[in-house]
C-alpha positions in Angstrom: -10.8 51.3 18.7 -12.8 48.3 17.4 -16.5 48.3 17.8 -19.2 45.7 18.6 -22.1 45.5 16.2 -25.2 43.5 17.2 -27.3 42.6 14.1 -31.1 42.4 13.9 -32.7 39.6 11.8 -33.9 42.0 9.1 -30.3 43.1 8.4 -29.2 39.6 7.5 -32.4 38.8 5.6 -32.0 42.0 3.6 -28.4 41.0 2.7 -26.9 37.7 3.8 -23.4 39.1 3.2 -24.0 42.0 5.7 -22.3 40.0 8.5 -19.0 40.5 6.5 -19.6 44.2 6.0 -18.2 45.6 9.3 -14.5 45.4 8.6 -12.3 44.3 11.5 -14.9 44.9 14.1 -16.8 42.3 16.3 -20.1 41.2 14.9 -22.7 39.7 17.3 -25.6 37.6 16.1 -28.1 36.9 18.9 -29.3 33.3 19.1 -32.9 34.5 18.7 -31.9 35.9 15.3 -30.8 32.3 14.3 -34.2 31.0 15.5 -36.1 33.7 13.4 -34.1 32.9 10.3 -34.8 29.2 10.8 -38.5 30.0 10.5 -37.9 31.5 7.0 -35.6 28.8 5.5 -38.4 26.7 3.9 -39.8 29.6 1.9 -39.5 29.7 -1.9 -39.3 33.5 -2.0 -36.2 35.8 -1.7 -36.6 35.7 2.1 -36.3 31.9 2.2 -33.3 31.9 -0.2 -31.5 34.5 1.9 -32.3 32.5 5.1 -30.7 29.4 3.6 -27.7 31.4 2.5 -27.2 32.8 6.0 -27.2 29.3 7.3 -24.5 28.2 4.8 -22.3 31.2 5.6 -22.4 30.5 9.3 -21.9 26.7 8.8 -18.8 27.5 6.7 -17.5 29.7 9.5 -17.7 26.7 11.9 -14.8 25.1 10.0 -12.6 27.8 11.4 -13.6 27.7 15.0 -16.5 27.9 17.5 -19.2 30.4 16.8 -19.9 30.6 20.5 -16.3 31.8 21.1 -16.2 33.9 17.9 -14.7 33.1 14.5 -12.2 35.3 12.7 -13.1 36.4 9.2 -10.8 37.2 6.2 -11.1 41.0 6.9 -9.8 40.6 10.5 -13.2 40.8 12.2 -14.9 38.4 14.5 -18.4 36.9 14.1 -20.0 35.4 17.2 -23.3 33.9 18.0 -24.3 34.9 21.6 -26.4 32.5 23.6 -26.6 33.6 27.3 -29.3 33.4 29.9 -27.9 36.6 31.3 -29.2 38.4 28.3 -32.8 38.1 29.5 -31.7 39.1 33.0 -30.0 42.2 31.7 -32.9 43.3 29.5 -35.7 42.5 32.1 -34.8 45.6 34.0 -35.9 47.9 31.1 -37.9 45.7 28.7 -40.5 43.0 28.7 -38.5 40.1 27.3 -41.4 38.2 25.7 -40.7 39.4 22.1 -37.7 38.6 19.8 -37.1 42.3 19.2 -36.6 43.0 22.9 -34.3 40.0 23.2 -32.2 41.3 20.4 -32.0 44.7 22.2 -31.3 42.8 25.4 -28.3 41.1 23.7 -26.9 44.5 22.9 -27.5 45.7 26.4 -25.7 42.6 27.7 -22.7 43.2 25.4 -22.5 46.8 26.5 -22.5 45.7 30.2 -19.8 43.1 29.6 -17.7 45.4 27.5 -18.0 48.9 29.1 -14.9 50.3 27.3 -16.1 49.2 23.8 -18.5 51.0 21.6 -21.6 48.8 21.1 -24.0 49.5 18.3 -27.3 47.8 17.5 -27.9 47.5 13.7 -31.5 47.2 12.5 -33.6 48.1 9.5 -36.7 48.3 11.8 -37.2 51.9 12.9 -39.2 50.8 16.0 -36.3 48.6 17.1 -34.0 51.6 16.7 -36.3 53.8 18.7 -36.6 51.3 21.6 -32.9 50.8 21.6 -32.3 54.5 21.8 -34.8 54.7 24.7 -32.8 52.2 26.8 -29.5 54.0 26.2 -28.2 52.1 23.2 -26.7 53.5 20.0 -28.8 52.2 17.1 -28.1 52.5 13.4 -29.7 51.5 10.2 -27.8 49.2 7.9 -26.9 51.7 5.2 -24.1 50.1 3.3 -26.2 50.2 0.1 -27.8 53.6 0.8 -27.4 56.6 -1.4 -28.3 60.2 -0.8 -31.6 60.4 -2.7 -31.6 64.2 -2.7 -28.4 64.1 -4.7 -29.5 61.2 -6.9 -28.0 61.4 -10.4 -30.8 62.6 -12.8 -29.0 62.0 -16.1 -28.8 65.5 -17.4 -27.9 69.1 -16.7 -29.2 72.4 -18.0 -27.5 75.3 -19.8 -29.6 78.4 -20.3 -29.0 81.7 -22.1 -25.5 80.9 -23.3 -25.2 82.2 -26.9 -21.5 81.1 -27.2 -22.5 77.4 -26.6 -25.5 77.6 -28.9 -23.4 79.1 -31.7 -20.6 76.6 -31.2 -23.0 73.7 -31.4 -24.6 75.2 -34.5 -21.3 75.6 -36.3 -19.4 72.5 -35.2 -22.3 70.0 -34.6 -20.7 69.0 -31.3 -19.5 70.5 -28.0 -16.2 70.0 -26.3 -16.8 69.3 -22.6 -14.5 72.1 -21.7 -17.0 74.6 -23.0 -19.7 73.5 -20.5 -17.6 72.2 -17.6 -17.5 74.3 -14.4 -15.5 73.9 -11.2 -15.8 70.5 -9.5 -17.9 69.3 -12.4 -17.5 66.0 -14.1 -19.7 64.3 -16.8 -20.8 60.7 -16.8 -21.2 58.5 -19.9 -24.5 59.1 -21.7 -25.3 62.2 -19.7 -27.4 64.8 -21.5 -27.3 68.6 -21.6 -30.5 70.6 -22.2 -29.4 73.8 -24.0 -32.2 76.4 -23.6 -32.3 79.7 -25.5 -33.4 81.8 -22.5 -33.8 81.6 -18.8 -37.6 81.4 -19.1 -37.6 78.4 -21.5 -38.8 75.1 -20.1 -38.0 73.0 -23.2 -34.5 72.9 -24.7 -33.6 74.4 -28.0 -31.0 71.5 -28.4 -30.3 68.3 -26.6 -26.8 66.8 -26.6 -25.4 63.6 -25.1 -21.9 63.0 -23.7 -19.5 60.6 -25.3 -16.5 59.7 -23.0 -14.5 58.4 -25.9 -14.1 61.9 -27.4 -14.9 63.9 -24.3 -17.5 65.7 -26.3 -21.3 66.2 -26.5 -23.2 65.3 -29.7 -26.8 65.8 -30.8 -29.2 62.9 -30.4 -28.6 60.1 -32.9 -31.3 57.5 -32.4 -34.3 59.6 -31.5 -35.2 62.6 -33.7 -38.9 63.1 -32.8 -40.0 60.1 -34.9 -42.9 57.9 -33.9 -41.9 54.9 -31.8 -44.5 52.2 -32.1 -47.3 54.8 -32.4 -46.1 57.4 -29.9 -43.8 60.5 -29.8 -41.9 62.0 -26.9 -43.8 64.9 -25.4 -40.9 66.6 -23.5 -37.1 66.7 -23.3 -36.9 64.1 -20.6 -38.8 61.6 -22.7 -36.6 62.4 -25.7 -33.6 61.6 -23.7 -35.2 58.4 -22.5 -36.0 57.3 -26.0 -32.4 58.1 -27.1 -31.1 55.6 -24.5 -33.8 53.0 -25.1 -33.0 52.9 -28.8 -29.2 52.9 -28.6 -28.0 49.3 -28.9 -24.7 50.2 -27.2 -26.5 51.1 -23.9 -27.3 47.8 -22.2 -28.9 49.0 -19.0 -31.3 52.0 -18.8 -33.0 53.2 -15.6 -36.0 55.5 -15.7 -37.0 57.1 -12.5 -40.1 59.4 -12.1 -43.3 60.0 -10.4 -46.6 58.6 -11.6 -47.7 59.7 -15.0 -44.3 60.7 -16.4 -44.4 57.9 -19.0 -41.7 55.6 -17.8 -43.4 52.3 -18.5 -45.1 53.5 -21.7 -41.7 54.7 -23.2 -40.0 51.5 -22.2 -42.7 49.3 -23.8 -42.9 51.4 -27.0 -39.1 51.1 -27.4 -39.2 47.4 -26.6 -41.9 46.7 -29.1 -40.1 48.8 -31.7 -36.9 46.9 -31.2 -38.4 43.4 -31.1 -41.4 43.6 -33.5 -40.4 46.3 -36.0 -36.6 46.3 -36.0 -36.0 42.6 -35.0 -33.0 43.6 -32.9 -33.9 41.3 -30.1 -35.6 37.9 -30.1 -38.2 38.7 -27.5 -39.6 41.4 -25.2 -39.7 40.2 -21.6 -41.8 42.3 -19.1 -41.8 41.6 -15.4 -42.5 43.3 -12.1 -42.2 42.4 -8.4 -45.3 40.6 -7.0 -46.3 42.7 -4.0 -49.9 43.9 -3.3 -50.9 47.5 -2.6 -53.2 47.1 0.4 -54.5 43.8 1.7 -53.6 40.7 -0.4 -56.3 38.8 -2.2 -54.6 35.5 -1.3 -53.9 32.5 -3.6 -55.2 32.9 -7.1 -56.5 30.0 -9.2 -55.3 28.9 -12.6 -52.1 28.6 -14.5 -49.0 30.7 -13.9 -50.1 33.1 -16.6 -53.6 33.4 -15.1 -52.2 33.9 -11.6 -49.9 36.6 -12.9 -52.6 38.5 -14.9 -53.8 40.8 -12.0 -50.2 41.9 -11.3 -49.6 42.7 -15.0 -52.7 44.7 -15.6 -50.8 48.0 -15.7 -48.6 46.5 -18.4 -51.7 45.4 -20.4 -53.1 48.9 -20.1 -50.0 50.5 -21.5 -49.7 47.9 -24.3 -53.3 48.5 -25.3 -52.6 52.2 -25.6 -49.6 51.5 -27.8 -51.4 49.1 -30.0 -54.5 51.3 -30.4 -52.3 54.3 -31.3 -50.3 52.3 -33.8 -53.3 50.6 -35.4 -55.1 54.0 -35.8 -52.2 55.4 -37.8 -51.4 52.3 -40.0 -52.4 52.2 -43.6 -54.2 49.2 -45.0 -51.1 47.7 -46.4 -49.2 47.7 -43.1 -49.5 45.8 -39.9 -50.4 42.4 -41.4 -47.9 40.5 -39.2 -50.4 37.8 -38.3 -52.6 37.8 -41.5 -55.0 40.4 -40.1 -55.1 44.1 -40.4 -54.5 45.0 -36.7 -52.7 42.5 -34.5 -53.8 42.4 -30.9 -51.8 41.9 -27.7 -52.8 38.2 -27.6 -51.2 37.7 -31.0 -47.9 39.1 -29.8 -48.1 36.8 -26.8 -49.1 33.7 -28.7 -46.4 34.1 -31.3 -43.7 34.6 -28.7 -42.8 38.3 -29.4 -43.7 39.2 -25.8 -43.3 37.2 -22.6 -44.7 38.3 -19.2 -42.7 36.7 -16.5 -42.9 37.1 -12.7 -39.5 37.9 -11.0 -40.1 35.0 -8.7 -38.9 32.6 -11.4 -36.1 34.6 -12.9 -33.3 33.4 -10.6 -31.0 30.9 -12.4 -32.1 31.9 -15.9 -29.8 33.2 -18.6 -31.5 35.5 -21.0 -29.6 36.3 -24.2 -30.6 38.7 -27.0 -33.7 39.9 -25.2 -35.2 43.3 -24.3 -36.1 43.0 -20.6 -38.3 45.6 -18.8 -38.5 45.4 -15.0 -41.4 47.7 -13.9 -41.9 48.9 -10.3 -38.2 48.2 -9.7 -38.2 50.4 -6.6 -39.7 47.4 -4.8 -36.5 45.4 -5.2 -33.6 45.3 -2.8 -30.1 46.0 -4.1 -29.4 42.2 -3.8 -32.4 41.4 -5.8 -31.5 44.0 -8.4 -28.0 42.4 -8.7 -29.7 39.0 -9.2 -31.8 40.4 -12.1 -29.1 42.3 -13.9 -26.8 39.3 -13.7 -29.4 37.3 -15.7 -28.6 39.3 -18.8 -26.9 37.2 -21.5 -25.0 38.3 -24.5 -26.9 41.0 -26.5 -29.6 41.6 -23.8 -30.8 45.1 -22.8 -32.4 45.7 -19.4 -34.7 48.6 -18.7 -35.6 49.5 -15.0 -38.5 51.7 -14.3 -40.0 52.9 -11.1 -40.9 55.7 -8.6 -38.7 55.6 -5.4 -41.5 57.5 -3.6 -44.0 54.6 -4.1 -42.3 51.7 -2.2 -44.5 48.9 -0.8 -41.8 46.7 0.7 -40.9 46.9 4.4 -37.4 48.1 5.3 -36.9 49.7 1.9 -37.0 53.5 1.3 -36.1 56.0 -1.4 -32.4 55.7 -0.5 -31.9 52.0 -0.1 -34.1 50.4 -2.9 -32.4 48.6 -5.8 -33.5 51.1 -8.4 -32.0 54.1 -6.7 -28.8 52.3 -5.8 -28.4 50.9 -9.4 -28.9 54.4 -10.9 -26.3 56.0 -8.6 -23.7 53.3 -8.5 -23.6 52.4 -12.2 -23.6 56.0 -13.6 -19.9 55.7 -14.5 -20.4 52.8 -16.8 -20.3 53.4 -20.5 -23.1 50.9 -21.3 -25.4 52.4 -18.7 -27.8 55.3 -19.0 -30.2 57.0 -16.6 -32.9 59.7 -16.9 -35.1 61.1 -14.1 -38.5 62.2 -15.5 -40.3 64.9 -13.7 -43.0 66.2 -16.0 -46.3 64.4 -15.9 -48.0 63.7 -19.2 -50.8 61.3 -18.2 -53.4 63.9 -17.4 -53.9 67.2 -15.5 -55.7 65.3 -12.7 -52.8 62.8 -12.4 -50.3 65.6 -12.2 -52.2 67.3 -9.4 -52.4 64.0 -7.4 -48.7 63.3 -7.9 -47.8 66.8 -6.8 -49.9 67.2 -3.7 -50.1 63.7 -2.2 
């Protein structure tokens, strides 16, 4: 039996195409939702762009019929805009209808009253709206088309311990057939790693191997063999795996997930500087992150775009200063004279165009070929925003996504619906994509305690 779905404003703003995501069912958009969307349409941010896109979708539907009566969609469903005074009358018995949220709930109650034999569901990304809807006898659901099971999120590697046969085979053949390590209901993904430990007690692997789908075999690391990358070395197996993916030119999208202090951003920056400055494999290193404050916003900032962006990029500056300090400390007098001085500073790399710091606000519409792009704090992006960023990649470009899905600052996003988690899970079957989840903190003992207990 077909169902009736009543959509909240935040569902459409989260993904304008959501109205087409309910198959052959009946989708109701309350008129108050249209009014709320109208308030957002002049904005220059993602919310404003989505609001304008929603208007275009609905306007196109008008060519096929009346939205008041309901318009059939290509997938057999119906999209209808409900405008009825009886909505307020229906909701007034259980709710105070002076808020838009309550009017949206009232629309669902009205549809349930008018269609007693049809399953009516209110869809909202606002937990409080779902709670109120449940309290008045409505079924309410989150919009979870893009959600993944975070507890089962692909971590990029598996572990084999205390298996002498596998260790001996790798030692003699220098590769492993997947049949040797495959168990029941087990499949391997492109660029997946295996940590081969000598005993059950070992925390670090004796060997690391990486899966190649072309040969259905695992091979030892090729691109990272514990060498220094722009002044730093990997401190654990997960960081070694991350460097292997970051340095492999065939892997065009790398996602690094981990708690604070695991080295996600530092590894990405070191690999980016190595590939751009030292190896000249890319024309430029582009670093960006979502602009969203932790705590109360400071308001408008004076100055140029670069000056406005500086406070948001301070974590990037901190990591780059660490890399440059480590590299300069280890250089001989004959090296590092890229700019005619012994030790180039961060400002030199910026001035000469090796590095560009770019807010994500201005990335839409751009085409970025032959560049090494790092998107930090990617957990604060919606799946739709993530798609927008990845589709900016031109020929020869590599994109690195870093973030911690437990530190999300955006309303209506969580560890299972943010763009970083969704990208890592949905793209794991692609041969030019790699992922590693880092769990071991390396920043400091104090940082590890805070990440563990808070």
